[in-house]
N, C-alpha and C positions, 0 to 999 in steps of 0.2 A: 504494500500500499503506500509506504514511504517512498519507494523507487518511482512509482507512478506518479506520485505528487512532484517529485523532483523533475520528471520528464514532462510535466504539464506545461504547455505554452503560457506564460504569464499573461499573454493578451486575453486569455479566457477569463483570468481573475479579474483584470482591468475591466473587461466588458461586463463581467457579472456585478462589479460595484456599480458601474453606471446604470444597469438594468434595475438593480435593486433599489437605487437612488431615486430614479425616475418613477419606478412602480410606487414607492412610498408617497412621492408628490401626488401622482395621479389618484392614489387611493384616498388621499386627504381631500382632494379636489371633488371626487365622487361623493365623499361624505358631508362636505362643508359648502361646496359650490364655488370655493376659491383655492387657488393653488398658494401654498405657504411659503412663497419665495423669500419674504422677508426673514423668516425663521431659518433659512439656510444662507443668509448673508447676501441676498440678491435683492436690489431695490426694484420692485416690479414697475412696469409701465402701466399707464391708465387703461390701455387696451392690449389684448394679447398681440405678441410680435409687432410692438409699437414702431420699431426702427424700420422694419420691412413695409409698413404701411406708407412710408415716406416714398418708397419705390413704386408700390402698386397703385397708390393714389395718383402718382404722376402719369401712370399709364392711362388712368380714367381721364385725365385732362387731355392726353394726347388723342384719345379716341373722340373727344368733343372738339379737337382743334385749338386747344388752348395751350400756350407755351407754358411749360412747368419748370423752367430753368432760367434764373436761380430762384424765382419765386415760385411756389407751388400752391395755388389757390385751392387745389383739391385735397391737400393734406388735412387730415381731421384735427391736427393740433396747430395748424397755420405755420409750419416750420418751412424755411427755405430748403430748397434742395441742397444736399451735402455731398453729392456724388457727381462724377463727371456726366456731362450732357448725354454722352452715349447711351446711359440707362434709360432716358426718357424715350428713345427710339425702340426700345424693346417692347414697347406697347403694340407693335405690329403683330405680336404673338397672339393677341386677342385676350390677354389676362388683365386683370384689374384688381381693385381693393377687395372685391368679393372673394378672389382667390388667396387671400393673405394667408389663412390658417393652414391649408393644404400645403402652400408653398414653404411656410415656416417649418412645418413638420419635416418636409422633404430636405430643406437645408440642414436641419439638425441631424437627420439620419445620414446624409452625405458626409457631414463634417465628421461625425463620430466613427463612420466607416473608414473615412481616410485617415483619421487619428490612430486607428488600430491598425491599419495596413501598413502605415510607413515606417513603423518601428522595427518591423522583422520580428523574429522570435525573441521573447523576453523570458528571463528567469522569473521564478515566482515572487520574489521580493521586488524585482523591477516592475512586474505587473501590479503589485500592490501600490507602489509608489506613483506609478503612471495613472491608476485608477483614481488615487486620491487628487491628482492633478486634474483629471477629467471633470471631477465633481466640485472642483474649487469655485468660489462665487465668481471670479473673474471669468472662468470659462463658461459657467452656466449663465451669466449675464448676457452673453452673445446669443445664447440659445433662447432664453426668455424673450429677448428683444427681436429675435428672427434677423440679426444682423447679417448683411450679405458678406462681411469679412470672413464669415465662416465659409462661404462658398469660395472666396479667394484662398483660404487655407486648403480646400480640396484641389484647386487648381495648382497650387504650389506642390503639394504632394504629388500630383500626377506627374508634374515636371521631374520631381525627383526620382519617381519610379522610371520614367522614361530615359532618364540620364544614364541608366545601366545598359541601355541599348545604343543610344546616340546622343552626343551633346546637342546636336541641332533639334532632335525630337524633344528632348528635355527642355530646351531653352523656349520653345514655342508657347506651352502653358503658362510659363512664368511671365513671359512678355505679355500675353494676353491679360494675366491677372494685374500686371502693372498698367496696362491700358484702361482696364475697367475701374481700378481704385488707386492707382499711383504708387501707394507705398509698398505692394508686394514686388516692385521693381528691385527693391533691396536684396531680395532673395537671389538676384542674378550673380551676387558675389560667389555663389557655389560654383559658377562656370570657371572661376579663376583657381579653384582648388588643384586642378590638373592642367598642365600645359597643353595637352592635346584638346582641351576644351576652349582655349583661348580664341580661336577663330569664331566660335559660336558666341563667346562673351562680347567680342568687339561687334559682331553684327547685332546682337541684342541691344548693346549700347546705342548704336546708331539708330536702330529703329524707335527705341524709347525717346532719344534725344529729338528725333524729327517729330515725334508725337507731341513732346512737350512744347517745341517751337510752335506747332500748328495750333495747338489748344492753349497757348499761353494765356490769353485773356480769360479764357474759363478757369484755368487754374488760380489766376489772381483773384477771380471772383469767389471761388471756393475758399480761398485762404481768409477772405473777410467774412463770409457767412457761417463758417464752421464755428461752433461755440467753442470758447476756451474757459473750462470750469475746473474746480479743484477736486469735486467730488466724482467718483468713479472714473478717474483719470490718471495718466502717468506721463513722464516726460520732463525734460529740463524746464520747460514751460510752467508746469505744474507747481514745482517748488517756488519759482518766482511769483506765480499768481497768489500761492498760499501766503507768502510773506506780505505781499502787497495788500491782500484783504485783511491781514492782521494789523494793518496801519503801521507797519514798520516804516519808519521815516525815511530811510535811505533806499527804499524800493518803491517810489511812487511815480517818478517821471518816466517817459518812454526810454530816454537815454539810460537811466539807472537800471530799469528792467533788463535792457540789452546786456548791460555790463555784469550784472549779477548772473544772468543766464551764461554768458560767456565764461565767468569765473567758475561756475559750477561744472560746466564741460572741461574746463582746463584742469581743475582738480581732479576730475574723473580721468582725464588723459594722463595726468601725472602719476596717478596710482597704477593705472595701466602699464606705464613705463616701468615703474618698480617691480611690478608682477614679472614683466617680461625679463628684466635683468636678473632676478633670483630664480626664474624658472629655467625649464630646459628649452632648447630651440627645437621647433618642429611643429606638426600639426597633431601630435599625440598618437598618430597611427590608430590602428584598429579596424573594425568592420567599415567597409566603404559606405554602406548604406547609412549607417549611424553618423559617419562624418558628414556625409552630404546633407543630411537632416540638420546637423548641428550648424553648419555653415549658413544654411538658409534661414534657420530659426534666429541665429545670432545677428545675421546680417539685417533682417528686418526689425529686430529689436533695437539694434544700434542706430539705424536710420530713423526710425520713427522717434527714439528717444532724443535725437539731436534736433530734429526739424520741427518738433511741435508738441502741443497737447494731444494726447490720444485717449480715447475711452478705454477702460480696462479690458474690454472684450478682445481688444487687439493683442493682449498678453497671452492669448490662446497659441499664438506662434511660438511662445516659448516651449511649449510641448514638444516641439521638434528637437529641442536641445537635451531633453531628459534622458533618452536612452544612451547617448554618448557620455553624458555626465555620470550616469550609473557606472558605465563601464570603466571610466577613469577613477570613480570613487573606490571601486571593488578591485580593480586589476592594476591600477597605477598607469604610468605613461602620460599623465596630463602634461600638456605644454606649459602650463602655469600652475602654481601651488594651490592646494586647498580645493579640489574639485567637489569633495563631500561638502564643504561649507557653502560652495556655490549652489549646490543641488538643494541644500536645506533652505538657503536664501531664497531660491526660486520658488520653492513650494510655499514658503510662508508668505512670500508676495502674492501668489495667486490667491492664497486664502484671506489675506488681509484686505486685498484691493477690492473693497466695496464700500459703499455708503453705510450699511449697517451690518458690521461684521458681528457674528454671534460670540462675543467675548464674555468670559466668565469673571466671577469675584469682583464685580463692580467696575471692571475695565471699560464696560460699554459706555457708561456715561463719560469716563475719562476720555475715551477716543473722540466722542462726538464733540467735546469742548475744545479739541485741539484745533488750533488754526493752522497748524502744519501737519499734514497726514503722516504718521510714523512710517507707513510703508514706502514713502518717497525716499527714505534714506535708504532702504533696501534695494529700490530700483536704481539708486545711484551706484551702489556697490555692484549690482549686476551689470550695470553699464561698463564699469571699469574692468571687472573680470572678464566678461565676454569679449569686451574690446581688446583685452590683452591676449586672450587665446586666439582670436581671430587674427590679430597682428602677427603672432607667432607663426601661424599656418600661412599667412600671405608671404612672409618672409621666407618660409621654407619652401613654397611653391616656386619662388624665383630661382631657387638652386636645384629643384627637383629635375631629373631627366624628363623629356617630352613624353616617353612612352611609359613612365611610371603609373602604376594602377592607383 
């Protein structure tokens, strides 16, 4: 019996954790009429799959010949569109807000299937860690809101799986995700991991650069309409915004905000440099699938942290880093020190990154009163550690033979 348990793929355990978690939520919903999202650390929207309704309502506008970018008069909450204009044209598929619930369920299923596929075989303890990450508030926030970032996650995973066949085939879904939501373009850093992928990396960069130039006005518009908040968010801008809202005198003007933000990034870069100097040089080695996923997840996290405020459901891309972190923590070979601490920091961040975390011993009221969300300090540490790991890998890739696996 023990041998059978040892041979069991940890993904089965991770999937079982998710199934039991969701089954409990659905059972409570059936009994009470409401899903207890707030009791598991997720701030629920006023309507089911609230974020997805921003997209599906825009399709209703498109059917009626109404422009839904950047203003979306059909949105039930009166929100502006915060996604590229291309999304409004998908209304030609004939879908609308009435299809929100089945689409939201489909996105959740596709996301979870992709998350459990990309890891490859897991040990039981790795499956337990991964399952806890899958049901963390930051991950479940995306499922509750029906956010299309989860669909971008699936496209990035598809690209990672296709990379095993061809760099060109793997680059295509990643570039498509970058066109649809911009930020997944940071996953293209995985194309630099091996020199034989560099032609595909250059071509992807050219395609994305042309897209940015062509849609630059829309991108500038999105930058102005996307909300910048402290709650349910991460990024260098969140720290600055939290300090400003706390009436810290030296973070009030626009110039001061920029200087503090640059200072935060500079301190993170300095810590990353220290980690590089005391660590070993290389990408850490190991399973190619896990390394590819780590590079893609770390690339997206680092890029989004630097360039703005991001809602916490985007932390779901850190799931891609977990299998490799588990391997480094248990087997050694990490390019920078303390992979176990990085793994623990990542898990705690996923669980704390919520407006209403279920904290015991009176910590709940303490958390709510803080002008500075404590998990942002953890995000800063993750930024430094993942940056150091990726920098070591990039330096190593410059010296690696072109035909290396």
